[in-house]
C-alpha positions in Angstrom: 0.3 -0.4 0.1 1.5 3.5 -0.7 2.7 5.6 2.3 1.8 9.1 2.6 5.1 11.5 3.6 5.2 12.5 7.0 7.3 15.7 6.5 6.8 18.4 4.0 7.4 21.8 2.6 4.2 21.9 1.2 1.4 20.8 3.0 -0.3 18.5 0.3 -3.7 18.5 -0.9 -6.5 19.7 -3.7 -7.1 22.9 -1.7 -7.2 26.4 -4.1 -5.1 29.1 -3.9 -6.4 31.1 -0.7 -8.1 28.0 1.1 -5.7 26.8 3.8 -5.3 23.1 4.5 -7.0 20.6 7.0 -4.8 19.0 9.8 -2.8 15.9 8.6 -4.3 13.1 11.0 -1.7 11.0 13.1 0.0 8.1 10.9 0.0 4.5 12.6 2.8 3.8 15.0 4.1 1.1 12.4 4.4 3.7 9.8 8.3 3.9 9.5 9.0 -0.2 10.6 10.4 -0.7 7.1 12.1 2.7 6.7 15.8 3.6 7.3 16.8 3.9 10.6 16.9 7.7 12.1 20.2 8.7 11.2 21.0 5.8 8.6 22.6 7.1 5.3 21.6 5.5 1.7 23.5 7.1 -1.6 20.5 7.0 -3.7 22.4 8.1 -7.2 25.6 9.2 -8.5 27.0 10.5 -11.4 25.6 14.5 -11.6 28.6 16.2 -13.3 27.7 19.5 -11.5 26.3 18.5 -8.1 23.0 18.6 -7.3 20.6 21.8 -5.8 16.8 21.5 -6.2 14.9 18.0 -5.1 11.2 17.7 -5.6 8.4 14.9 -5.6 5.0 15.0 -7.7 2.2 13.7 -6.3 2.3 10.1 -8.1 6.2 9.8 -6.3 8.3 10.6 -9.0 11.5 12.4 -8.1 13.5 15.3 -9.7 16.3 17.0 -9.1 18.5 19.8 -10.3 22.2 20.1 -11.1 23.6 23.0 -13.3 21.6 23.3 -16.4 19.7 20.3 -16.0 16.4 18.8 -14.8 16.9 15.2 -14.2 14.5 12.1 -13.4 15.9 9.8 -10.5 14.6 6.4 -10.4 14.9 3.6 -7.9 17.1 1.3 -9.4 19.9 4.4 -9.2 19.8 5.8 -12.6 18.7 9.3 -13.9 17.8 10.7 -17.3 17.5 14.3 -18.2 14.0 15.6 -18.8 14.7 19.9 -19.7 17.3 22.2 -19.4 17.1 25.7 -17.6 20.1 27.7 -16.9 22.0 27.8 -13.9 18.9 25.8 -12.2 18.4 25.9 -8.1 15.6 25.2 -6.6 12.8 22.8 -7.6 8.9 22.4 -6.3 6.1 20.4 -7.7 3.5 23.7 -8.1 -0.2 23.4 -10.0 0.5 20.3 -12.3 4.2 21.1 -13.3 8.0 21.7 -12.0 8.6 25.2 -10.4 12.4 25.3 -11.4 14.1 28.8 -10.1 17.0 30.0 -12.4 19.6 32.0 -11.0 20.7 32.9 -14.4 22.5 36.5 -14.1 21.5 37.0 -17.9 17.5 36.8 -17.1 15.1 39.7 -17.1 16.3 43.2 -15.3 18.2 41.9 -13.2 18.9 38.3 -13.2 16.7 34.8 -12.0 13.2 33.8 -12.3 10.3 30.6 -11.8 10.5 28.8 -14.9 7.4 26.2 -15.2 8.6 22.5 -16.9 6.0 19.7 -17.7 7.3 16.6 -16.8 5.9 14.9 -19.5 7.2 16.4 -22.8 10.1 18.6 -21.3 8.5 21.8 -22.4 9.7 25.0 -20.3 8.9 28.2 -20.2 9.5 31.4 -18.3 6.9 32.0 -15.8 8.0 35.2 -13.9 11.1 37.3 -14.0 13.0 39.0 -12.4 13.9 37.2 -9.0 17.4 37.9 -8.3 19.5 35.0 -6.8 16.6 33.0 -6.5 17.7 29.5 -4.4 15.1 28.1 -2.3 11.2 27.9 -3.6 8.2 26.1 -1.5 4.6 25.8 -1.8 2.6 28.0 0.8 -0.4 26.2 2.4 -2.5 28.8 0.2 -0.8 27.3 -2.9 1.7 30.1 -4.0 5.3 30.0 -3.6 7.6 31.5 -1.2 11.2 32.2 -3.1 14.1 33.1 -1.4 16.8 34.5 -2.8 19.8 35.0 0.0 22.4 37.0 -2.3 20.0 39.4 -3.1 17.5 41.1 -1.4 16.2 40.7 2.3 13.2 39.3 1.7 10.8 36.3 0.9 8.7 37.0 -2.3 5.4 35.3 -2.9 4.7 34.3 -6.6 0.9 33.9 -7.4 -0.5 31.9 -9.8 -1.5 34.8 -12.4 2.2 35.4 -12.1 2.0 38.5 -9.9 4.6 39.1 -7.2 4.1 40.6 -3.7 6.5 40.5 -0.4 5.9 38.0 1.8 8.5 38.7 4.7 11.0 41.6 4.6 14.0 42.8 6.3 15.2 39.2 7.1 19.4 38.4 6.3 20.0 36.1 3.5 17.1 33.8 3.7 17.2 30.3 2.4 14.9 27.5 3.6 11.3 28.4 3.8 8.8 26.0 5.6 5.3 26.2 7.2 3.7 24.4 10.3 1.3 21.8 9.5 -1.3 23.3 10.5 -0.5 26.6 8.8 0.0 28.2 12.0 3.4 29.7 11.5 6.1 29.8 8.7 9.7 28.9 9.6 12.9 30.8 7.5 16.5 29.8 7.6 18.7 32.7 7.6 22.4 32.5 6.1 23.9 35.2 7.5 27.7 34.3 8.4 27.8 36.2 11.5 24.7 34.3 13.3 22.7 32.1 10.7 18.9 31.9 12.4 15.8 30.1 12.3 12.8 32.5 12.3 9.4 31.5 13.3 6.7 33.9 12.0 2.9 33.1 13.2 0.3 32.8 10.8 -2.9 34.7 10.4 -4.5 33.2 7.4 -2.1 34.2 4.6 -0.9 36.7 6.2 2.5 36.8 8.4 3.2 38.6 11.9 6.5 40.0 13.2 9.6 37.2 13.0 11.0 36.0 16.2 14.4 34.5 16.4 13.2 30.9 17.3 16.9 29.4 17.3 20.8 30.8 16.3 23.4 28.9 15.4 27.3 29.7 15.7 29.1 31.2 13.0 29.5 30.0 9.4 26.7 27.0 9.7 24.5 28.3 7.0 21.3 26.5 7.1 19.8 25.9 3.8 16.7 24.0 3.1 13.7 23.9 6.0 11.3 21.0 6.1 8.4 20.4 9.3 7.1 17.8 10.5 3.3 16.5 10.2 3.6 14.4 13.2 5.3 16.5 15.7 5.9 20.3 14.0 9.2 19.7 14.4 11.8 21.6 11.7 14.2 20.1 10.0 17.6 21.8 8.8 20.0 21.3 5.9 23.5 22.8 7.9 25.7 23.1 4.5 28.6 24.5 6.6 29.1 21.7 8.9 27.5 19.4 7.0 24.7 17.9 9.0 21.1 18.0 9.4 19.5 19.6 12.4 16.0 18.9 14.3 14.8 21.8 16.1 11.4 21.2 18.3 8.6 23.3 17.6 7.5 23.3 21.1 11.0 24.4 23.2 13.3 25.5 20.5 15.8 22.5 21.3 17.9 21.3 18.7 19.6 18.1 18.1 21.1 16.4 15.1 20.1 13.8 12.7 22.9 13.0 10.8 26.4 14.6 10.3 29.6 14.3 8.2 27.4 15.6 5.1 28.9 17.3 2.0 27.4 20.3 2.3 23.5 19.5 2.7 21.4 21.6 0.7 18.3 20.8 -0.9 15.8 18.3 0.9 12.6 16.5 0.7 10.8 13.9 2.4 9.9 10.5 0.1 6.7 9.9 -0.9 5.0 7.3 -3.2 7.5 4.0 -3.6 10.4 6.3 -2.0 10.9 6.0 1.5 8.1 8.7 3.2 10.3 8.5 6.7 13.5 9.5 4.8 14.7 12.9 3.7 16.3 12.9 0.1 19.1 15.1 0.0 21.5 17.3 -2.3 24.3 19.1 -2.5 26.4 21.3 -5.3 29.7 19.7 -3.6 28.7 16.3 -4.2 27.8 13.8 -7.2 25.3 12.3 -5.5 21.4 11.8 -4.0 21.3 10.8 -0.6 18.5 9.2 1.9 18.8 9.9 5.5 16.6 8.5 8.1 14.4 10.5 10.4 11.8 8.0 11.8 8.8 9.6 13.7 
């Protein structure tokens, strides 16, 4: 029987834009019985010439990654095949029936960067919105828009609408990268890659409106938090820490941090398995590695 994902950067459902999701039900205790043990690492695929960046699953459980200028599908046997090209492809997310692909191409638009949309059946790719300078990370909001973070550009996270319009989601956060949402849509979490004081920020949500950000957890210098994912079972936040090469768990109630796994090579992108992929494992990419990894997180 196909198992559903426990952790998510995008709260899955058939909600139209502007509608918030129902809380996810608690999974059975045996959900992760056949999964990777917490902290265990498995190499899923290798041979990506330019390292790997974005990672995303389609609703039917197909796994996609970006590396260099390419978008590739990764298969359970470890093979992978290109489906499309986007110059300087970075972040990746499934959105409204297509892959939303971020580009950091400096020649794109007025100031560079943007969102492309790729049809995974035909490989047809078109520019959807630009400019988005330095766009690196993309996440679906609970109300089905996109939240795009650009750590090397303005100190803001931009919201992208299905109409192609843009708006500020939050401003004045230094070097934002990963964005995630609490399973009950009560809060957003944003990782700041500020070198001196890398921070996990929490923003309470009222409907689609974020409140004032508060520093939820602060790491030491040089940690560089990248992608952020939340748990639908306990609300915990998982962060890929590129600097020290580890994945951290931050308790949503206490703000206490612990290590899921260490010794990785600059982990940057994360997505949780779905479909026939392990639903209790994070699938991790790195621009410094030629591999895609699975890391067990358990319940």
